[in-house]
C-alpha positions in Angstrom: -215.4 12.5 9.0 -214.1 13.0 12.4 -212.5 16.2 12.5 -208.4 15.2 12.6 -209.6 12.1 10.9 -207.7 11.8 7.4 -209.4 9.9 4.1 -208.4 6.2 3.6 -206.1 5.6 0.7 -208.2 4.4 -2.5 -206.6 2.6 -5.1 -207.3 3.1 -9.1 -208.4 1.0 -11.4 -207.7 1.2 -15.3 -209.1 -1.2 -18.1 -206.3 -2.4 -20.3 -208.4 -3.2 -24.0 -207.7 -4.1 -27.9 -209.8 -3.4 -30.8 -208.9 -7.1 -31.6 -208.8 -10.9 -30.2 -206.4 -10.8 -28.2 -205.3 -8.2 -25.3 -202.5 -10.0 -23.2 -203.3 -13.8 -22.9 -203.3 -14.7 -26.1 -205.1 -17.6 -25.4 -208.0 -15.5 -24.3 -210.1 -15.3 -27.7 -210.7 -19.3 -27.8 -212.2 -19.5 -24.8 -216.3 -20.5 -25.4 -217.3 -17.2 -23.9 -215.3 -14.7 -25.7 -217.1 -12.7 -27.8 -215.8 -12.1 -31.6 -218.5 -11.8 -33.5 -218.4 -7.8 -32.8 -214.9 -6.4 -33.2 -216.3 -4.5 -35.5 -219.3 -3.4 -34.0 -219.6 0.1 -31.9 -222.2 -2.1 -29.5 -218.9 -3.7 -28.5 -217.2 -1.2 -26.7 -220.4 0.8 -26.1 -221.2 -2.2 -23.4 -217.4 -2.7 -21.9 -217.6 1.3 -21.2 -220.8 0.4 -19.6 -219.5 -1.7 -17.7 -216.4 -0.5 -16.2 -218.4 2.8 -15.6 -220.9 1.4 -13.3 -218.0 -0.6 -11.2 -216.5 3.1 -11.0 -213.1 2.3 -12.8 -210.6 5.2 -13.2 -210.4 4.5 -16.7 -209.5 2.6 -19.8 -207.0 2.6 -22.5 -206.7 0.7 -25.5 -202.8 -0.5 -26.3 -202.5 -0.1 -30.0 -199.6 -0.5 -32.7 -199.1 1.5 -36.3 -198.8 -2.1 -38.2 -199.2 -5.5 -37.5 -196.5 -7.5 -36.2 -194.8 -9.7 -38.4 -191.4 -9.8 -36.5 -191.9 -13.9 -35.6 -190.3 -15.5 -38.5 -190.2 -12.5 -40.2 -194.1 -12.9 -41.1 -197.4 -11.9 -39.9 -198.4 -15.8 -40.4 -198.8 -16.6 -36.6 -200.6 -13.8 -35.7 -203.2 -13.8 -38.5 -203.9 -17.5 -38.5 -204.0 -17.6 -34.5 -205.2 -14.8 -33.4 -202.9 -12.6 -31.5 -202.9 -8.4 -30.9 -204.3 -7.2 -33.4 -205.9 -3.7 -34.3 -208.4 -4.5 -36.2 -210.1 -0.9 -35.1 -208.1 2.9 -35.0 -209.3 3.6 -31.0 -209.6 7.1 -32.3 -212.2 6.4 -33.8 -213.5 3.7 -30.8 -213.1 5.9 -28.5 -215.7 8.6 -29.2 -218.5 5.9 -29.2 -217.6 4.8 -25.8 -217.6 8.3 -25.1 -220.9 8.9 -26.0 -222.1 6.0 -23.7 -220.6 6.9 -20.4 -221.0 10.2 -18.1 -217.4 9.5 -16.3 -214.7 6.9 -17.4 -211.7 7.8 -19.0 -210.4 7.6 -22.0 -207.2 6.5 -23.0 -205.7 6.4 -27.2 -202.0 5.0 -27.4 -200.5 7.5 -30.2 -196.7 7.3 -31.1 -194.9 10.8 -30.8 -191.9 9.5 -33.2 -194.3 9.5 -36.0 -196.5 12.4 -35.1 -197.1 16.1 -35.5 -197.4 17.5 -32.1 -200.4 19.9 -33.9 -202.1 16.4 -35.4 -201.9 14.8 -31.5 -203.0 18.0 -29.8 -206.1 18.6 -32.2 -206.7 14.6 -32.3 -206.8 14.3 -28.5 -207.8 18.1 -27.9 -210.8 17.7 -29.7 -211.8 14.2 -27.8 -211.2 15.7 -24.5 -213.5 18.9 -25.1 -216.4 16.3 -26.4 -215.6 13.2 -23.6 -215.7 16.7 -20.5 -212.1 15.9 -19.6 -211.9 12.5 -19.7 -209.5 11.5 -22.3 -205.9 10.3 -21.3 -203.3 10.0 -23.8 -201.0 6.9 -23.7 -197.6 8.3 -24.5 -195.4 6.0 -26.2 -192.2 6.3 -28.6 -192.8 3.2 -30.1 -190.2 0.0 -30.5 -190.7 -1.8 -33.9 -189.3 -1.1 -37.4 -192.3 -1.5 -39.0 -193.9 0.7 -37.8 -191.6 3.2 -38.6 -191.8 1.5 -42.5 -195.4 2.2 -42.6 -194.7 6.0 -41.4 -192.4 6.3 -44.5 -188.9 5.7 -42.8 -186.7 2.6 -43.3 -185.9 2.1 -39.3 -186.6 3.5 -35.7 -183.8 6.2 -35.0 -181.8 5.3 -31.4 -184.1 4.6 -28.5 -182.3 8.0 -26.9 -182.8 10.0 -29.9 -186.5 8.7 -29.8 -187.5 10.0 -26.3 -185.7 13.6 -27.3 -187.9 13.8 -29.5 -191.1 12.7 -27.1 -189.9 15.2 -24.8 -189.8 18.2 -27.7 -193.3 16.8 -28.3 -194.8 16.7 -25.5 -193.6 20.4 -24.2 -195.2 21.5 -28.2 -198.3 20.0 -27.3 -198.5 21.6 -23.7 -198.1 25.0 -25.4 -200.7 24.3 -28.1 -203.1 23.4 -25.3 -202.5 26.1 -23.4 -203.6 28.0 -26.7 -206.8 29.0 -25.3 -207.2 30.6 -22.0 -210.1 29.4 -19.7 -212.4 32.2 -20.2 -212.0 32.5 -23.7 -215.5 32.7 -25.1 -217.8 35.5 -25.1 -220.6 34.3 -26.8 -222.4 37.5 -26.8 -225.2 37.7 -29.7 -225.5 41.3 -28.8 -222.8 42.3 -29.0 -221.5 40.2 -31.9 -218.7 38.5 -29.9 -217.5 34.9 -29.6 -214.4 34.8 -28.1 -211.8 36.7 -26.8 -208.9 37.2 -29.3 -206.3 38.5 -26.3 -207.2 34.8 -24.8 -206.1 33.1 -27.7 -202.4 32.6 -27.9 -199.9 31.1 -30.8 -197.2 28.1 -29.3 -194.4 29.7 -31.5 -192.4 26.0 -30.6 -189.1 25.5 -32.2 -186.6 22.6 -30.5 -184.3 20.0 -32.1 -186.3 17.9 -33.7 -190.1 19.2 -34.1 -191.8 23.0 -34.4 -195.1 24.1 -34.6 -196.3 27.3 -34.6 -200.1 27.6 -33.4 -202.6 28.6 -31.7 -204.5 25.3 -31.5 -208.0 25.5 -33.1 -209.2 23.4 -30.3 -210.4 25.2 -27.0 -209.1 24.0 -23.9 -211.4 21.4 -21.9 -212.8 21.2 -19.0 -209.5 19.6 -17.5 -207.4 21.5 -19.5 -205.4 19.3 -21.8 -205.1 15.2 -21.7 -203.8 13.2 -18.5 -200.9 11.8 -20.0 -200.0 8.0 -19.6 -196.5 6.1 -19.8 -195.5 2.6 -19.5 -191.0 3.5 -19.7 -189.2 0.7 -18.1 -185.9 1.6 -19.8 -183.6 3.9 -17.9 -184.3 7.1 -19.9 -188.0 5.6 -20.1 -188.1 6.4 -16.2 -187.0 9.8 -16.6 -189.1 10.8 -19.4 -192.2 8.8 -16.7 -190.5 10.7 -14.0 -191.4 14.0 -15.9 -194.3 13.7 -17.3 -196.6 10.7 -16.9 -199.8 11.2 -14.3 -200.4 7.5 -14.4 -198.1 4.7 -15.8 -198.6 1.2 -16.8 -195.7 -1.4 -15.8 -195.5 -5.0 -15.9 -193.8 -6.8 -13.3 -193.1 -9.9 -12.0 -193.9 -9.9 -8.0 -194.0 -7.5 -4.9 -190.0 -7.1 -5.3 -189.9 -5.9 -9.0 -193.0 -3.5 -8.1 -191.3 -2.3 -4.9 -187.9 -1.7 -7.1 -190.0 0.5 -9.8 -192.6 2.2 -7.8 -189.7 3.7 -5.6 -187.2 4.1 -8.2 -189.7 6.2 -10.5 -191.2 8.1 -7.4 -187.8 9.4 -6.4 -186.9 10.6 -10.2 -190.2 12.9 -9.7 -188.7 13.7 -6.5 -185.9 15.7 -8.1 -188.0 17.6 -10.2 -189.9 18.8 -8.3 -192.9 16.9 -8.3 -195.4 15.3 -5.3 -195.7 11.5 -5.6 -199.6 12.0 -5.6 -198.8 13.4 -9.3 -198.8 10.5 -10.7 -201.2 6.8 -10.1 -198.1 3.9 -10.5 -200.2 0.7 -11.5 -199.1 -2.7 -12.3 -200.7 -5.2 -14.4 -202.8 -7.8 -13.2 -205.2 -10.2 -14.8 -207.3 -12.8 -12.9 -209.5 -15.6 -12.9 -212.8 -16.3 -10.6 -214.9 -18.9 -9.6 -217.1 -19.1 -6.7 -214.6 -21.6 -4.9 -210.9 -21.9 -5.1 -211.2 -24.9 -6.7 -213.3 -24.1 -9.4 -211.2 -21.0 -10.2 -208.2 -23.4 -10.1 -209.6 -25.5 -12.9 -210.5 -22.1 -14.9 -207.2 -21.4 -14.7 -205.6 -24.4 -16.2 -208.5 -24.4 -19.0 -207.7 -20.9 -20.2 -203.9 -21.5 -20.0 -204.7 -24.6 -22.1 -205.7 -23.0 -24.8 -202.7 -20.8 -25.0 -201.0 -21.9 -28.4 -197.3 -22.1 -28.4 -196.0 -20.5 -31.0 -198.2 -17.7 -30.8 -196.9 -17.5 -27.4 -193.1 -17.0 -28.6 -194.4 -14.9 -31.5 -195.9 -12.5 -28.6 -192.4 -12.1 -26.7 -190.5 -11.7 -29.8 -192.8 -9.3 -30.7 -192.1 -7.1 -27.6 -188.5 -7.6 -27.4 -188.4 -6.5 -31.6 -186.3 -9.4 -31.9 -186.8 -12.8 -34.1 -186.6 -15.7 -31.3 -186.5 -18.4 -33.3 -183.6 -17.0 -34.8 -181.9 -17.1 -31.0 -180.7 -20.8 -32.0 -178.5 -19.1 -34.9 -176.1 -18.1 -32.9 -176.8 -14.4 -33.0 -176.8 -12.2 -29.7 -180.5 -10.6 -28.6 -178.9 -7.2 -28.7 -177.5 -8.2 -32.4 -181.3 -8.9 -33.7 -183.0 -6.2 -31.7 -180.9 -2.9 -33.2 -182.7 0.0 -31.7 -186.3 -2.3 -31.3 -188.0 -4.2 -28.0 -189.8 -2.7 -25.5 -187.5 -3.2 -22.0 -190.3 -4.0 -19.8 -190.9 -7.2 -22.2 -187.1 -7.7 -21.8 -187.1 -7.2 -17.8 -189.7 -9.9 -17.0 -188.3 -12.7 -19.4 -185.0 -11.8 -17.7 -186.9 -12.3 -14.1 -188.8 -15.0 -15.0 -185.2 -16.5 -16.6 -183.5 -15.6 -12.9 -186.2 -16.9 -11.0 -187.1 -20.1 -12.4 -183.3 -21.0 -14.2 -185.0 -20.8 -18.0 -183.3 -20.1 -21.1 -184.9 -16.7 -22.9 -186.7 -18.8 -25.0 -188.3 -21.2 -22.3 -189.1 -18.3 -20.4 -190.9 -16.8 -23.6 -192.6 -20.4 -24.0 -193.7 -19.8 -20.0 -195.2 -16.0 -20.8 -198.7 -15.9 -20.3 -198.4 -19.1 -18.0 -199.6 -18.7 -14.5 -199.3 -14.7 -14.4 -203.4 -14.6 -13.4 -204.5 -14.1 -9.8 -207.0 -17.0 -9.5 -209.4 -17.3 -6.8 -212.5 -16.1 -5.1 -213.2 -12.6 -5.4 -212.5 -12.5 -1.6 -209.5 -13.8 -2.3 -208.2 -11.6 -5.4 -209.6 -8.5 -2.8 -207.0 -9.9 -0.5 -204.3 -9.8 -3.1 -204.9 -6.7 -4.3 -205.5 -4.8 -1.4 -201.7 -6.7 0.3 -199.9 -5.0 -2.3 -202.1 -2.2 -2.5 -201.3 -1.7 1.5 -197.7 -2.9 0.9 -197.3 0.5 -0.7 -195.8 -0.9 -4.1 -198.4 0.6 -6.1 -201.2 3.0 -6.4 -203.9 0.4 -7.8 -203.8 -1.7 -11.1 -204.4 -2.1 -15.0 -206.4 -5.1 -15.3 -206.2 -6.7 -18.1 -208.8 -9.2 -19.5 -208.0 -13.1 -20.2 -211.3 -13.4 -21.8 -213.6 -10.9 -23.1 -215.9 -9.0 -22.5 -216.6 -12.0 -19.3 -213.4 -11.8 -16.9 -214.2 -7.8 -16.6 -218.2 -8.6 -16.3 -217.0 -11.1 -13.1 -214.3 -8.4 -12.2 -217.2 -5.4 -11.9 -219.8 -8.3 -10.4 -217.7 -10.1 -7.1 -214.2 -8.1 -6.7 -215.1 -4.5 -6.9 -217.9 -5.1 -4.3 -215.1 -7.2 -1.8 -212.6 -3.8 -2.4 -215.6 -1.4 -1.2 -216.8 -3.2 1.4 -213.4 -2.8 2.9 -213.0 1.3 2.0 -210.2 0.8 -0.8 -212.0 1.8 -3.8 -214.7 4.3 -4.8 -218.2 3.9 -4.3 -219.0 7.5 -6.5 -216.7 9.3 -8.4 -215.2 12.6 -6.8 -215.3 14.4 -9.8 -216.3 15.2 -13.3 -213.1 14.9 -15.5 -210.6 12.4 -15.5 -207.5 14.0 -13.5 -209.9 15.2 -11.1 -210.8 11.1 -10.2 -207.2 10.0 -10.5 -206.0 12.8 -7.5 -209.1 12.0 -5.5 
């Protein structure tokens, strides 16, 4: 690079995964090319990890739920029968399998601060971060459904503000635990009989209102120091939390204007906390349908959307809202049905659709997943991604599959090389750890 030149800004790409039949598109599992018989097999996850790493994705993360959705109609029938978002495996068991098959790909797990102690979280994540060579991310959630609380021995979720207050303390405690070991604590001197220097191991001694932990953690420091923090909070309190902690933000927005509003708001909140904008990558979700020509891609998109089960679409919206939409017809308001439940991101996108298309909430829920994909040739998809990225409304994208694993394979074969040709995406990894790659 010539003296005085600045490097071209490059986008980040992270894959959205589930250990079940459905990620975001509720009809994708029914596609003839979608694989189902390998959901419980290590080979499924090793394969997608290799595909993503060969394409130089920053990483992937597993969305997860501490239970099985039964909000729609008060039953899990729709999810089990029609193939909804279900975690058939615990992602913390799957991620080590993927780590063993790769050397650079970032690996993210979704874990709740509402149901786990800081020591458990720090120990699980710290162990995987050490074993993977510093490639782990923690998608921090406070959880949004009473069913999860009940699986953790609680009657219902605490209020949203309280959940975030606890989450702040859990993160503070985990940070203290991850700092239990200095970077150079190991001596490994057989002759002197000194394995590690106890002066470089420390108690955490964290005590807050909601959590406390003594430490020290028994897990030594990883090459990146601690896991990367991911977050997806969309509420005002959630954005404050993300501005304080997040290094990657996964967001779902309807269009460019909404992306820009969110981007500028969160980056502004970061600034008030003394954080540089480059310390956090904001990545909106996108899905794609690819074809050799635009007409072929449009035909494939129409076919894919014909596989959507209307009831499962509404059930998925009910799950995200934390409210059974079948009960809205009885006259109850959404807020009354939600109580302390629901994800603000789901509600915001549905309300954006209601406003833009003149729909009721139930109609917007029925329309969910229809027409949200970017459709076209690889060059056309690259054009759309470049347009949003260069407009400064995001730092890259979270790619959510329509049908698995085909959409990822097609994207990596077709779109990634086009982005690389334009200088918008890396050809090689810049660093050895996930944090290093996210900062470059």
